[in-house]
Legacy VTK file of the C-alpha trace (Angstrom):
# vtk DataFile Version 3.0
C-alpha trace
ASCII
DATASET POLYDATA
POINTS 506 float
-19.191 79.462 -61.188
-22.795 79.898 -62.176
-24.939 81.689 -59.620
-28.148 80.084 -58.361
-31.259 81.016 -60.268
-33.088 83.996 -58.990
-36.806 83.875 -58.610
-37.949 86.853 -60.482
-41.279 86.728 -58.716
-39.760 87.379 -55.210
-36.970 89.724 -56.305
-37.142 92.946 -54.334
-40.248 91.933 -52.292
-40.753 93.520 -48.918
-42.881 90.704 -47.495
-41.461 87.163 -47.069
-43.295 84.482 -49.057
-43.046 80.754 -48.966
-41.284 79.204 -51.889
-42.606 76.193 -53.706
-41.089 72.993 -52.381
-39.432 74.794 -49.365
-40.328 73.129 -46.000
-37.900 75.096 -43.736
-40.207 77.131 -41.549
-38.695 80.127 -39.699
-38.102 79.526 -35.938
-38.798 81.989 -33.147
-35.999 83.198 -30.879
-37.450 81.252 -27.976
-37.702 78.085 -30.042
-34.128 78.188 -31.204
-32.901 79.144 -27.690
-34.730 76.152 -26.244
-33.305 73.926 -28.947
-29.783 75.120 -28.194
-30.350 74.662 -24.462
-31.540 71.120 -24.933
-28.679 70.271 -27.262
-26.033 71.641 -24.875
-27.513 69.987 -21.798
-27.850 66.631 -23.560
-24.309 66.779 -24.862
-22.685 68.189 -21.701
-24.933 66.839 -18.936
-21.984 66.362 -16.558
-18.584 68.000 -16.878
-15.641 68.836 -14.639
-13.935 72.132 -15.381
-10.702 73.471 -13.932
-10.027 77.179 -13.883
-9.294 80.282 -11.842
-12.202 81.947 -10.070
-12.883 85.633 -10.577
-15.783 87.989 -10.019
-17.108 85.884 -7.120
-20.241 87.324 -5.563
-23.143 86.058 -3.515
-26.637 87.332 -4.207
-29.126 88.152 -1.502
-30.950 84.959 -2.411
-27.882 82.904 -1.430
-26.863 81.928 -4.972
-23.205 82.322 -5.941
-22.100 83.719 -9.296
-18.543 83.608 -10.638
-16.390 83.316 -13.720
-13.983 80.463 -14.464
-11.099 81.260 -16.789
-7.792 80.037 -18.071
-5.234 81.577 -20.424
-7.503 81.596 -23.500
-11.173 81.241 -22.514
-13.810 82.295 -19.981
-17.018 80.619 -18.877
-19.676 81.920 -16.508
-20.697 79.814 -13.535
-23.575 79.759 -11.111
-24.044 77.721 -7.942
-27.490 77.569 -6.458
-28.108 78.307 -2.787
-28.517 74.694 -1.685
-25.073 73.697 -2.990
-23.376 77.005 -2.090
-24.361 76.644 1.567
-22.590 73.287 1.803
-19.200 74.447 0.543
-16.254 73.425 2.717
-14.379 76.687 2.020
-15.171 80.286 1.215
-14.780 80.912 -2.534
-12.586 83.891 -3.365
-11.098 85.492 -6.442
-7.867 83.916 -7.654
-8.524 80.391 -6.369
-7.674 77.493 -8.696
-10.705 75.188 -8.471
-12.334 72.219 -10.136
-16.060 72.737 -10.737
-18.392 69.805 -11.371
-21.814 70.292 -12.941
-23.582 70.629 -16.241
-23.440 73.105 -19.095
-26.541 75.038 -19.981
-27.492 78.223 -21.759
-28.991 81.450 -20.485
-31.418 82.623 -23.214
-31.777 86.036 -21.615
-28.223 86.953 -22.659
-27.458 84.343 -25.344
-24.668 82.925 -23.158
-23.737 79.509 -22.030
-22.716 78.788 -18.451
-21.961 75.967 -16.079
-24.328 75.154 -13.241
-21.935 74.064 -10.486
-22.981 71.253 -8.167
-19.636 70.763 -6.419
-16.594 73.000 -6.082
-13.179 71.765 -4.966
-9.758 73.297 -4.732
-7.421 72.104 -7.460
-4.797 70.391 -5.318
-3.144 71.045 -1.966
-1.240 74.004 -3.357
-4.459 75.896 -3.999
-5.629 75.036 -0.494
-2.433 76.395 1.021
-2.687 79.516 -1.107
-6.223 80.095 0.164
-5.036 79.505 3.721
-2.214 82.028 3.403
-4.484 84.583 1.778
-7.062 84.269 4.564
-4.342 84.432 7.223
-2.888 87.639 5.798
-6.315 89.279 5.556
-7.290 88.412 9.135
-3.849 89.399 10.435
-4.278 92.801 8.806
-7.456 93.236 10.870
-5.468 92.659 14.070
-7.104 89.351 15.044
-3.695 87.710 15.577
-2.030 90.659 17.344
0.028 89.644 20.432
-1.314 92.554 22.514
-4.826 91.158 22.414
-3.752 87.836 23.916
-5.113 87.274 27.433
-3.503 85.411 30.304
-4.748 81.936 31.118
-6.329 81.746 34.620
-4.106 79.961 37.123
-6.811 77.720 38.552
-10.081 77.783 36.547
-13.142 76.553 38.395
-14.998 75.517 35.225
-13.423 74.471 31.910
-15.370 74.374 28.648
-14.243 71.900 25.976
-15.323 72.142 22.343
-14.613 68.826 20.622
-16.154 65.605 19.419
-17.762 63.595 22.234
-16.822 60.226 20.688
-13.139 60.623 19.935
-10.110 59.918 22.064
-9.410 63.630 22.480
-12.031 64.239 25.164
-10.920 61.129 27.075
-7.295 62.285 27.027
-8.288 65.736 28.296
-10.508 64.411 31.090
-7.903 61.845 32.133
-5.150 64.459 32.256
-7.301 66.918 34.207
-8.199 64.214 36.723
-4.498 63.384 37.238
-3.362 66.976 37.673
-6.256 68.820 39.304
-9.879 67.541 39.105
-12.050 70.336 37.716
-15.615 70.903 36.606
-15.699 70.290 32.828
-18.462 71.232 30.379
-18.295 69.538 26.967
-19.996 71.043 23.918
-20.191 68.231 21.316
-19.440 69.345 17.730
-18.280 67.945 14.416
-14.554 68.462 14.069
-14.304 67.888 10.326
-16.473 67.816 7.265
-19.451 69.825 6.136
-20.878 72.151 8.830
-18.066 71.584 11.331
-16.937 75.223 11.240
-20.429 76.513 12.012
-20.834 74.099 14.927
-17.474 75.049 16.439
-18.211 78.784 16.088
-21.685 78.351 17.632
-20.186 76.362 20.533
-17.661 79.128 21.294
-20.365 81.791 21.212
-22.628 79.561 23.301
-20.035 79.183 26.055
-19.376 82.921 25.921
-23.079 83.584 26.469
-23.332 81.500 29.641
-24.494 83.490 32.653
-26.457 86.033 30.619
-29.328 83.730 29.673
-30.187 82.654 33.217
-29.864 78.935 32.445
-28.134 78.185 35.729
-24.934 76.804 34.131
-21.605 78.046 35.390
-19.777 80.234 32.890
-16.428 78.623 32.015
-13.268 80.380 33.103
-11.339 78.767 30.233
-12.142 77.222 26.843
-10.264 74.395 25.135
-10.854 73.811 21.416
-9.445 70.378 20.675
-9.134 67.935 17.801
-6.783 65.113 16.890
-4.299 65.167 14.042
-5.126 64.861 10.351
-4.526 66.214 6.899
-5.033 69.826 5.949
-8.423 68.916 4.520
-9.448 67.285 7.820
-8.398 70.359 9.804
-9.830 72.864 7.352
-12.866 73.645 9.499
-10.542 75.339 12.026
-9.166 77.543 9.246
-12.559 78.982 8.436
-13.032 82.695 9.020
-16.181 82.034 11.066
-14.238 80.026 13.654
-11.371 82.523 13.792
-13.695 85.478 14.406
-15.638 83.559 17.069
-12.372 82.879 18.954
-11.237 86.495 18.616
-14.577 87.840 19.855
-14.825 85.422 22.807
-14.398 87.083 26.197
-13.200 83.816 27.773
-9.501 82.887 27.396
-9.110 80.168 24.732
-6.536 77.380 24.326
-6.319 75.923 20.823
-5.282 72.240 20.690
-6.021 71.326 17.068
-3.963 68.563 15.506
-0.486 67.447 16.468
2.541 69.604 17.149
3.352 70.090 13.466
-0.205 71.033 12.504
-1.024 74.734 12.488
-4.439 76.283 11.843
-5.764 79.828 11.899
-7.524 78.971 15.159
-4.064 78.635 16.748
-3.201 82.200 15.704
-6.451 83.626 17.088
-6.406 81.702 20.387
-4.781 83.114 23.514
-2.548 80.062 23.857
-1.645 77.245 21.443
-1.098 73.716 22.719
0.766 71.138 20.614
-1.670 68.367 21.631
-4.988 68.111 23.515
-3.122 66.518 26.440
-0.769 69.477 26.572
-3.805 71.784 26.591
-5.068 70.048 29.749
-1.632 70.516 31.319
-1.713 74.231 30.461
-5.225 74.602 31.866
-4.596 73.476 35.452
-1.568 73.076 37.716
-0.616 69.869 39.537
-2.558 69.623 42.782
0.244 67.734 44.526
2.702 70.476 43.622
0.255 73.093 44.910
-0.193 71.175 48.144
3.582 70.942 48.575
3.953 74.630 47.822
1.228 75.511 50.309
2.834 73.298 52.941
6.152 75.029 52.311
4.488 78.427 52.601
2.781 77.343 55.837
6.113 76.214 57.279
7.767 79.459 56.268
4.891 81.336 57.843
5.220 79.467 61.112
8.957 80.024 61.145
8.460 83.697 60.347
6.003 83.993 63.252
8.128 82.038 65.738
11.430 83.608 64.788
10.754 86.999 66.497
9.590 85.154 69.608
12.749 83.066 69.698
14.942 86.103 69.138
13.092 87.947 71.897
13.543 85.016 74.264
17.261 84.924 73.542
17.642 88.644 74.122
15.594 88.418 77.329
17.744 85.608 78.697
20.862 87.600 77.911
19.512 90.648 79.751
18.316 88.561 82.725
21.786 87.133 83.191
23.249 90.626 83.418
20.676 91.826 86.007
21.649 91.757 89.770
19.755 89.641 92.272
16.647 91.238 93.855
18.014 90.795 97.393
21.194 92.611 96.387
19.139 95.510 95.047
17.246 95.849 98.369
20.142 95.515 100.816
20.909 99.257 101.048
17.251 100.209 101.273
16.676 97.611 104.013
19.594 98.920 106.030
18.412 102.491 105.659
14.891 101.512 106.704
16.246 99.940 109.878
18.287 103.076 110.613
15.320 105.386 110.091
13.091 103.186 112.253
15.549 103.396 115.125
15.886 107.159 114.739
12.105 107.536 114.669
11.743 105.565 117.878
14.327 107.703 119.645
12.853 110.931 118.254
9.335 110.093 119.453
10.591 109.277 122.925
12.552 112.532 123.110
9.635 114.570 121.775
7.243 113.067 124.327
9.620 113.973 127.196
9.940 117.554 125.933
6.156 117.857 125.689
5.675 116.662 129.233
8.183 119.230 130.470
6.477 122.074 128.554
3.054 121.040 129.843
4.297 121.000 133.396
5.608 124.584 132.987
2.340 125.893 131.467
0.029 124.107 133.891
1.529 126.109 136.788
0.231 129.316 135.146
-3.323 128.039 134.439
-4.893 128.693 137.862
-8.561 129.884 138.542
-7.343 133.182 139.971
-5.449 134.058 136.741
-8.467 133.182 134.558
-10.887 135.291 136.695
-8.526 138.248 136.504
-8.358 138.031 132.686
-12.158 137.778 132.377
-12.594 140.893 134.569
-10.157 142.900 132.430
-12.096 141.947 129.248
-15.409 143.041 130.822
-13.964 146.435 131.741
-12.741 147.022 128.180
-16.207 146.159 126.809
-17.920 148.649 129.148
-15.692 151.438 127.884
-16.855 150.978 124.241
-19.971 153.182 123.406
-22.317 151.773 120.641
-24.710 154.630 119.521
-27.642 154.119 116.911
-26.236 156.888 114.710
-23.334 154.693 113.670
-25.847 152.346 111.970
-28.519 154.826 110.846
-26.237 157.165 108.838
-25.014 154.443 106.385
-28.587 153.162 106.022
-29.852 156.678 105.200
-27.229 157.191 102.472
-28.063 153.871 100.820
-31.836 154.665 101.003
-31.251 157.968 99.148
-29.331 156.150 96.379
-32.117 153.603 96.074
-34.790 156.347 95.731
-32.780 158.047 92.984
-32.514 154.762 91.053
-36.269 154.164 91.428
-37.020 157.631 89.995
-34.772 156.982 87.017
-36.326 153.558 86.443
-39.848 155.048 86.411
-38.799 157.782 83.973
-37.051 155.421 81.570
-39.820 152.797 81.574
-40.906 152.199 77.908
-44.606 152.687 78.778
-44.017 155.959 80.659
-44.558 158.144 77.530
-48.025 156.584 77.131
-49.257 158.826 79.988
-48.365 161.888 77.877
-50.393 160.764 74.824
-47.869 158.640 72.937
-48.576 155.153 71.622
-46.472 152.031 70.903
-46.923 150.341 67.502
-46.456 146.556 67.362
-46.930 143.951 64.623
-49.017 140.794 64.929
-46.107 138.963 66.599
-45.835 141.651 69.277
-42.546 143.133 68.084
-42.206 146.927 68.043
-42.531 148.653 64.635
-40.208 151.625 64.402
-40.470 152.764 60.776
-42.928 153.437 57.982
-41.324 150.958 55.571
-41.578 148.236 58.175
-45.225 149.135 58.929
-46.192 148.974 55.200
-45.049 145.333 55.063
-47.433 144.315 57.852
-51.071 143.323 57.235
-52.192 144.245 60.764
-50.839 146.440 63.526
-51.465 146.760 67.244
-51.493 150.172 68.989
-50.852 150.270 72.713
-52.247 153.286 74.644
-52.206 154.210 78.258
-55.564 152.576 78.935
-55.361 149.549 76.600
-54.546 148.139 73.127
-56.209 148.606 69.744
-55.848 146.274 66.673
-55.631 148.123 63.354
-55.853 146.540 59.872
-53.825 147.984 56.952
-55.419 148.026 53.487
-53.851 148.637 50.084
-55.703 151.909 49.743
-54.279 153.204 52.961
-50.819 152.242 51.799
-51.290 154.152 48.524
-52.507 157.398 50.214
-50.056 157.350 53.094
-48.286 160.620 53.627
-44.556 160.713 52.967
-44.164 163.062 55.935
-42.683 161.487 59.062
-45.045 160.497 61.839
-45.259 162.903 64.836
-43.925 161.702 68.125
-47.387 161.544 69.646
-49.205 158.691 67.881
-52.242 158.870 70.179
-55.600 158.820 68.322
-56.788 161.642 70.604
-54.036 164.003 69.514
-54.950 166.775 67.101
-53.678 166.533 63.500
-50.252 168.103 63.070
-50.060 171.597 61.651
-48.336 172.178 58.327
-44.868 173.402 58.936
-43.445 176.320 57.116
-40.503 175.687 54.903
-37.443 177.159 56.469
-34.948 179.145 54.490
-32.061 177.139 53.113
-29.661 178.959 55.429
-31.444 177.774 58.538
-30.541 174.478 60.162
-33.074 172.056 61.558
-33.534 172.031 65.293
-32.954 168.840 67.192
-35.950 166.798 68.354
-37.028 167.464 71.930
-36.487 164.775 74.512
-39.605 162.745 75.357
-38.747 162.721 79.061
-38.320 166.503 79.520
LINES 1 507
506 0 1 2 3 4 5 6 7 8 9 10 11 12 13 14 15 16 17 18 19 20 21 22 23 24 25 26 27 28 29 30 31 32 33 34 35 36 37 38 39 40 41 42 43 44 45 46 47 48 49 50 51 52 53 54 55 56 57 58 59 60 61 62 63 64 65 66 67 68 69 70 71 72 73 74 75 76 77 78 79 80 81 82 83 84 85 86 87 88 89 90 91 92 93 94 95 96 97 98 99 100 101 102 103 104 105 106 107 108 109 110 111 112 113 114 115 116 117 118 119 120 121 122 123 124 125 126 127 128 129 130 131 132 133 134 135 136 137 138 139 140 141 142 143 144 145 146 147 148 149 150 151 152 153 154 155 156 157 158 159 160 161 162 163 164 165 166 167 168 169 170 171 172 173 174 175 176 177 178 179 180 181 182 183 184 185 186 187 188 189 190 191 192 193 194 195 196 197 198 199 200 201 202 203 204 205 206 207 208 209 210 211 212 213 214 215 216 217 218 219 220 221 222 223 224 225 226 227 228 229 230 231 232 233 234 235 236 237 238 239 240 241 242 243 244 245 246 247 248 249 250 251 252 253 254 255 256 257 258 259 260 261 262 263 264 265 266 267 268 269 270 271 272 273 274 275 276 277 278 279 280 281 282 283 284 285 286 287 288 289 290 291 292 293 294 295 296 297 298 299 300 301 302 303 304 305 306 307 308 309 310 311 312 313 314 315 316 317 318 319 320 321 322 323 324 325 326 327 328 329 330 331 332 333 334 335 336 337 338 339 340 341 342 343 344 345 346 347 348 349 350 351 352 353 354 355 356 357 358 359 360 361 362 363 364 365 366 367 368 369 370 371 372 373 374 375 376 377 378 379 380 381 382 383 384 385 386 387 388 389 390 391 392 393 394 395 396 397 398 399 400 401 402 403 404 405 406 407 408 409 410 411 412 413 414 415 416 417 418 419 420 421 422 423 424 425 426 427 428 429 430 431 432 433 434 435 436 437 438 439 440 441 442 443 444 445 446 447 448 449 450 451 452 453 454 455 456 457 458 459 460 461 462 463 464 465 466 467 468 469 470 471 472 473 474 475 476 477 478 479 480 481 482 483 484 485 486 487 488 489 490 491 492 493 494 495 496 497 498 499 500 501 502 503 504 505
């Protein structure tokens, strides 16, 4: 095959030159990228792609980035914040999805990608796989643990209901509550399916849990009921969302989940403290039957009355039995009555006999009580009194001995008087409170002293200088200001012993 002719003029040139008759101008990178972008978007303006999600991540801006793949190919995907916020499920790695959108290119990396407008799970199997994966992850966190389940209050005063205000569910609950035990019910209206239902249900649970702390005046419910009628798994998917499950687990109020019919099970049922098969059954779990309570209370009241009256009846029976065995009162007093009569008769006879004996004794004594006998006895007593001699010495000698003892005590009292040494030149030292000061250390602590002499008192102030130059020698016994200064004593030999201090009263 013959090779194309070579232009000898451009062979080996370093600078590109335009050839004659050549109209293909070189394109810039931006121009060709824009051309490719336009071509791809015009050709694939709307596509639906099925694949497995991987590398799912959400940027701080709210956009979602992921990769869709199958056995042989991979395509990047991006979902802008406005569409990502309206997703009915939480995208995760490994989900089989169908993405709807358009293909475009990303010139910054020379890649093509799909801009996703809508994202759906590829069939019910993928939805169940996502449900099981979410359930296992939340169960591993302990949100479904049996030990965290709380007891339902026996008789709640206020019941909070999270459901749709227009459906038949709320009417069934209110009707059942009214039949069993009328209660105060607070309804928080929410969407129970579709876009945004999970957020509304979670916000309602947190709102009820916050009652009482905001000061709005509403009573905080003692029990919450989350209710919805039956439906498909897609209709009930809002109660499988992680946001709702965490709100139930974090709620401090006991929660009854009544979502769907008896065969329907959601993650909200696992997180709730009690699961009810239907909304009507939830109302039956919430409150007891008032008629049954009234009958029970009446039974308790009857048992209480019987329990109170039974001891009284038993006591009455025992008392009657004891009364029947007791003797008659008149039989008990017969012996005492007879004895009283006997003693009365004996007393009458004894008094009569004693009166006769007294009269006889008086008659015998009265014969001896004559004026002559009395005058003779008075004369004998006068003679005995004349013979007794009462001299003054018998009284004066004891008085003299007691006077001598009293004089001796007076002399001792005058000698031992505390102010007696003042007459010999001594003085008494007192502090400002008038208490006696007996030592140098005690005197140095005082700011002023009072000296008492024979002829009066003298107040003396103590300065710091005087305290510094005070002599360590002991004070002489005579503290009088008129006494001469003490002479210096000679030091005695070590063999000599100190003489005892002379007595002040010698």
